[in-house]
MARKOL-994686 format. One record per residue: residue number from 1; residue in one letter; x, y, z of N, C-alpha, C in turn. Coordinates in steps of 0.1 Angstrom, whole numbers. Layout:
<recs>
+-----+------+-------+-------+-------+-------+-------+-------+-------+-------+-------+
! seq ! type !   n_u !   n_v !   n_w !  ca_u !  ca_v !  ca_w !   c_u !   c_v !   c_w !
+-----+------+-------+-------+-------+-------+-------+-------+-------+-------+-------+
! NUM !    A !     X !     Y !     Z !     X !     Y !     Z !     X !     Y !     Z !
...
+-----+------+-------+-------+-------+-------+-------+-------+-------+-------+-------+
</recs>
This chain:
<recs>
+-----+------+-------+-------+-------+-------+-------+-------+-------+-------+-------+
! seq ! type !   n_u !   n_v !   n_w !  ca_u !  ca_v !  ca_w !   c_u !   c_v !   c_w !
+-----+------+-------+-------+-------+-------+-------+-------+-------+-------+-------+
!   1 !    M !   609 !   687 !  1330 !   610 !   687 !  1315 !   617 !   700 !  1311 !
!   2 !    K !   614 !   711 !  1318 !   620 !   724 !  1314 !   635 !   724 !  1317 !
!   3 !    K !   639 !   717 !  1328 !   653 !   716 !  1332 !   661 !   708 !  1322 !
!   4 !    L !   655 !   697 !  1317 !   661 !   689 !  1306 !   663 !   697 !  1294 !
!   5 !    L !   653 !   704 !  1289 !   654 !   712 !  1277 !   665 !   723 !  1279 !
!   6 !    F !   665 !   730 !  1291 !   675 !   740 !  1293 !   689 !   734 !  1293 !
!   7 !    A !   691 !   722 !  1299 !   704 !   716 !  1299 !   708 !   712 !  1284 !
!   8 !    L !   699 !   707 !  1276 !   702 !   704 !  1262 !   706 !   716 !  1254 !
!   9 !    A !   698 !   727 !  1256 !   701 !   740 !  1250 !   715 !   745 !  1254 !
!  10 !    F !   718 !   744 !  1266 !   731 !   749 !  1272 !   742 !   741 !  1265 !
!  11 !    L !   741 !   728 !  1265 !   752 !   719 !  1259 !   753 !   722 !  1244 !
!  12 !    T !   742 !   725 !  1237 !   743 !   728 !  1223 !   751 !   741 !  1221 !
!  13 !    V !   748 !   751 !  1229 !   754 !   764 !  1227 !   769 !   762 !  1230 !
!  14 !    V !   773 !   756 !  1241 !   786 !   754 !  1246 !   794 !   746 !  1235 !
!  15 !    G !   788 !   735 !  1230 !   794 !   727 !  1220 !   797 !   734 !  1207 !
!  16 !    C !   789 !   744 !  1204 !   791 !   751 !  1191 !   800 !   763 !  1192 !
!  17 !    M !   805 !   766 !  1204 !   814 !   778 !  1205 !   827 !   775 !  1198 !
!  18 !    K !   833 !   786 !  1192 !   845 !   785 !  1185 !   856 !   782 !  1196 !
!  19 !    D !   865 !   773 !  1193 !   875 !   769 !  1202 !   889 !   775 !  1198 !
!  20 !    E !   893 !   786 !  1204 !   905 !   792 !  1201 !   917 !   784 !  1207 !
!  21 !    F !   928 !   783 !  1200 !   939 !   775 !  1205 !   951 !   784 !  1208 !
!  22 !    I !   951 !   797 !  1206 !   962 !   806 !  1209 !   958 !   818 !  1217 !
!  23 !    T !   965 !   821 !  1227 !   963 !   833 !  1235 !   976 !   840 !  1238 !
!  24 !    E !   977 !   853 !  1237 !   990 !   860 !  1239 !   993 !   862 !  1254 !
!  25 !    I !  1007 !   861 !  1256 !  1012 !   862 !  1270 !  1022 !   874 !  1269 !
!  26 !    D !  1024 !   881 !  1281 !  1031 !   894 !  1281 !  1046 !   892 !  1283 !
!  27 !    S !  1052 !   881 !  1287 !  1066 !   880 !  1290 !  1073 !   868 !  1283 !
!  28 !    V !  1086 !   869 !  1282 !  1094 !   858 !  1276 !  1102 !   852 !  1287 !
!  29 !    I !  1102 !   838 !  1287 !  1111 !   831 !  1296 !  1123 !   827 !  1288 !
!  30 !    P !  1135 !   825 !  1295 !  1147 !   822 !  1288 !  1146 !   810 !  1278 !
!  31 !    E !  1138 !   799 !  1282 !  1137 !   787 !  1274 !  1130 !   790 !  1261 !
!  32 !    L !  1123 !   801 !  1260 !  1116 !   804 !  1247 !  1123 !   814 !  1238 !
!  33 !    E !  1135 !   819 !  1243 !  1142 !   829 !  1235 !  1147 !   823 !  1222 !
!  34 !    I !  1146 !   831 !  1211 !  1150 !   827 !  1198 !  1162 !   836 !  1194 !
!  35 !    E !  1173 !   829 !  1190 !  1185 !   837 !  1187 !  1184 !   845 !  1174 !
!  36 !    G !  1178 !   839 !  1164 !  1177 !   845 !  1150 !  1167 !   857 !  1150 !
!  37 !    A !  1166 !   863 !  1139 !  1157 !   874 !  1137 !  1142 !   870 !  1136 !
!  38 !    I !  1140 !   858 !  1132 !  1126 !   853 !  1129 !  1125 !   838 !  1133 !
!  39 !    G !  1114 !   834 !  1138 !  1112 !   820 !  1141 !  1101 !   817 !  1151 !
!  40 !    M !  1100 !   804 !  1153 !  1090 !   799 !  1163 !  1096 !   789 !  1172 !
!  41 !    K !  1093 !   789 !  1185 !  1099 !   779 !  1194 !  1089 !   776 !  1205 !
!  42 !    F !  1087 !   763 !  1207 !  1078 !   758 !  1218 !  1087 !   755 !  1230 !
!  43 !    Y !  1081 !   755 !  1242 !  1088 !   752 !  1254 !  1093 !   738 !  1254 !
!  44 !    S !  1086 !   729 !  1247 !  1090 !   714 !  1247 !  1084 !   709 !  1234 !
!  45 !    S !  1089 !   697 !  1230 !  1084 !   690 !  1218 !  1071 !   683 !  1221 !
!  46 !    N !  1068 !   682 !  1234 !  1055 !   676 !  1238 !  1046 !   687 !  1244 !
!  47 !    I !  1035 !   690 !  1237 !  1027 !   701 !  1241 !  1015 !   696 !  1249 !
!  48 !    S !  1012 !   702 !  1260 !  1000 !   699 !  1267 !   992 !   712 !  1269 !
!  49 !    D !   980 !   712 !  1274 !   972 !   724 !  1274 !   978 !   736 !  1281 !
!  50 !    T !   978 !   747 !  1275 !   983 !   760 !  1279 !   998 !   761 !  1279 !
!  51 !    D !  1005 !   752 !  1272 !  1020 !   753 !  1270 !  1023 !   766 !  1262 !
!  52 !    M !  1034 !   772 !  1265 !  1038 !   784 !  1258 !  1047 !   782 !  1246 !
!  53 !    F !  1046 !   792 !  1237 !  1055 !   792 !  1225 !  1058 !   807 !  1222 !
!  54 !    N !  1069 !   809 !  1214 !  1073 !   822 !  1211 !  1074 !   823 !  1196 !
!  55 !    I !  1069 !   834 !  1190 !  1072 !   838 !  1176 !  1080 !   851 !  1177 !
!  56 !    K !  1092 !   850 !  1171 !  1100 !   862 !  1170 !  1099 !   868 !  1156 !
!  57 !    S !  1097 !   881 !  1155 !  1095 !   888 !  1143 !  1105 !   900 !  1142 !
!  58 !    P !  1111 !   902 !  1131 !  1119 !   914 !  1129 !  1111 !   927 !  1128 !
!  59 !    E !  1098 !   926 !  1126 !  1090 !   938 !  1124 !  1076 !   935 !  1128 !
!  60 !    D !  1067 !   945 !  1130 !  1053 !   942 !  1132 !  1048 !   936 !  1119 !
!  61 !    S !  1042 !   924 !  1120 !  1038 !   917 !  1108 !  1027 !   907 !  1112 !
!  62 !    E !  1021 !   901 !  1101 !  1010 !   891 !  1103 !  1016 !   878 !  1099 !
!  63 !    Y !  1014 !   868 !  1107 !  1018 !   854 !  1104 !  1006 !   845 !  1105 !
!  64 !    S !  1007 !   834 !  1098 !   997 !   823 !  1100 !  1004 !   811 !  1105 !
!  65 !    I !   997 !   804 !  1114 !  1001 !   791 !  1119 !   992 !   780 !  1114 !
!  66 !    E !   998 !   770 !  1108 !   990 !   759 !  1103 !   994 !   746 !  1111 !
!  67 !    I !   984 !   738 !  1115 !   986 !   726 !  1122 !   980 !   715 !  1114 !
!  68 !    K !   989 !   705 !  1111 !   985 !   694 !  1103 !   987 !   681 !  1111 !
!  69 !    D !   978 !   671 !  1109 !   979 !   659 !  1116 !   989 !   650 !  1109 !
!  70 !    V !   991 !   638 !  1114 !  1002 !   629 !  1109 !   999 !   625 !  1095 !
!  71 !    F !   987 !   626 !  1090 !   984 !   623 !  1076 !   985 !   635 !  1066 !
!  72 !    G !   989 !   647 !  1072 !   990 !   659 !  1064 !   978 !   667 !  1062 !
!  73 !    N !   967 !   663 !  1069 !   954 !   670 !  1068 !   955 !   683 !  1077 !
!  74 !    L !   951 !   694 !  1072 !   950 !   707 !  1079 !   939 !   706 !  1089 !
!  75 !    V !   943 !   707 !  1102 !   933 !   705 !  1113 !   930 !   719 !  1120 !
!  76 !    A !   939 !   728 !  1118 !   937 !   742 !  1124 !   946 !   752 !  1117 !
!  77 !    K !   941 !   764 !  1117 !   949 !   775 !  1111 !   945 !   788 !  1119 !
!  78 !    S !   955 !   796 !  1122 !   952 !   808 !  1129 !   961 !   819 !  1124 !
!  79 !    T !   957 !   832 !  1124 !   965 !   843 !  1120 !   968 !   851 !  1133 !
!  80 !    I !   981 !   855 !  1133 !   986 !   862 !  1145 !   992 !   875 !  1140 !
!  81 !    K !   989 !   886 !  1147 !   996 !   899 !  1144 !  1007 !   901 !  1154 !
!  82 !    A !  1019 !   898 !  1150 !  1031 !   898 !  1159 !  1037 !   912 !  1158 !
!  83 !    K !  1042 !   916 !  1170 !  1050 !   929 !  1171 !  1064 !   926 !  1168 !
!  84 !    A !  1072 !   936 !  1166 !  1087 !   933 !  1164 !  1092 !   928 !  1177 !
!  85 !    G !  1100 !   918 !  1176 !  1106 !   911 !  1188 !  1099 !   899 !  1191 !
!  86 !    N !  1100 !   895 !  1204 !  1094 !   883 !  1209 !  1079 !   884 !  1212 !
!  87 !    N !  1071 !   874 !  1208 !  1057 !   874 !  1210 !  1053 !   860 !  1216 !
!  88 !    V !  1050 !   860 !  1229 !  1048 !   847 !  1236 !  1033 !   844 !  1237 !
!  89 !    Y !  1029 !   832 !  1234 !  1015 !   828 !  1234 !  1013 !   815 !  1241 !
!  90 !    A !  1001 !   813 !  1246 !   997 !   800 !  1252 !   990 !   792 !  1241 !
!  91 !    F !   993 !   779 !  1241 !   988 !   770 !  1231 !   978 !   761 !  1238 !
!  92 !    Y !   965 !   762 !  1234 !   955 !   754 !  1240 !   952 !   741 !  1232 !
!  93 !    T !   953 !   729 !  1238 !   952 !   717 !  1231 !   939 !   710 !  1232 !
!  94 !    R !   929 !   716 !  1239 !   916 !   709 !  1242 !   909 !   704 !  1229 !
!  95 !    A !   911 !   712 !  1218 !   904 !   709 !  1206 !   911 !   698 !  1197 !
!  96 !    F !   923 !   693 !  1202 !   931 !   684 !  1194 !   931 !   670 !  1200 !
!  97 !    K !   931 !   660 !  1192 !   933 !   646 !  1197 !   947 !   644 !  1200 !
!  98 !    E !   950 !   636 !  1209 !   964 !   633 !  1212 !   971 !   627 !  1200 !
!  99 !    G !   984 !   631 !  1198 !   991 !   625 !  1186 !  1002 !   634 !  1181 !
! 100 !    H !  1007 !   631 !  1170 !  1018 !   638 !  1164 !  1013 !   648 !  1154 !
! 101 !    Y !  1018 !   660 !  1154 !  1013 !   671 !  1145 !  1025 !   679 !  1140 !
! 102 !    T !  1023 !   684 !  1128 !  1033 !   693 !  1122 !  1027 !   708 !  1123 !
! 103 !    I !  1035 !   716 !  1129 !  1031 !   730 !  1131 !  1040 !   739 !  1123 !
! 104 !    S !  1034 !   747 !  1114 !  1042 !   755 !  1105 !  1039 !   770 !  1106 !
! 105 !    L !  1049 !   778 !  1105 !  1047 !   793 !  1106 !  1049 !   798 !  1092 !
! 106 !    H !  1040 !   807 !  1088 !  1040 !   812 !  1074 !  1039 !   828 !  1075 !
! 107 !    K !  1045 !   834 !  1065 !  1044 !   849 !  1064 !  1042 !   851 !  1049 !
! 108 !    D !  1032 !   859 !  1045 !  1029 !   862 !  1031 !  1029 !   850 !  1022 !
! 109 !    G !  1023 !   839 !  1027 !  1022 !   826 !  1020 !  1035 !   818 !  1019 !
! 110 !    E !  1046 !   823 !  1025 !  1059 !   816 !  1024 !  1061 !   809 !  1038 !
! 111 !    E !  1065 !   796 !  1037 !  1067 !   788 !  1049 !  1080 !   793 !  1055 !
! 112 !    I !  1080 !   797 !  1068 !  1092 !   802 !  1075 !  1098 !   791 !  1083 !
! 113 !    Q !  1090 !   783 !  1090 !  1095 !   772 !  1098 !  1085 !   761 !  1100 !
! 114 !    V !  1090 !   749 !  1102 !  1081 !   737 !  1104 !  1087 !   730 !  1117 !
! 115 !    L !  1078 !   727 !  1126 !  1081 !   719 !  1138 !  1073 !   707 !  1139 !
! 116 !    K !  1079 !   696 !  1143 !  1071 !   683 !  1146 !  1069 !   683 !  1161 !
! 117 !    Q !  1056 !   682 !  1165 !  1052 !   683 !  1180 !  1043 !   671 !  1183 !
! 118 !    Q !  1044 !   667 !  1196 !  1034 !   657 !  1201 !  1024 !   665 !  1210 !
! 119 !    I !  1012 !   663 !  1208 !  1001 !   669 !  1216 !   996 !   658 !  1225 !
! 120 !    S !   996 !   661 !  1238 !   991 !   652 !  1248 !   980 !   658 !  1257 !
+-----+------+-------+-------+-------+-------+-------+-------+-------+-------+-------+
</recs>
């Protein structure tokens, strides 16, 4: 009985943990380079778990990323403190259902860029 209660408690704690979907990476690969001064680029239009993306910023600044489902419902939002230049991150898809999403980059409440992506 104690084992069963311990297992249930463990699953409850693990299930309630916050699921982060962005982690910073230290280097930029050529496929992620952005020519302009500011923007966002994914490695591919089809995102799977831990795929990389780049946010290029002209200065140290704070950006927000919003992810909306096919119906326009906001399903996730994150704030990133980007340094001047390229900022590469890993995108974790565990928390998302497979499907089409709109991923938008914002700075100071202004929409900078919008990308249509498939999460699988």
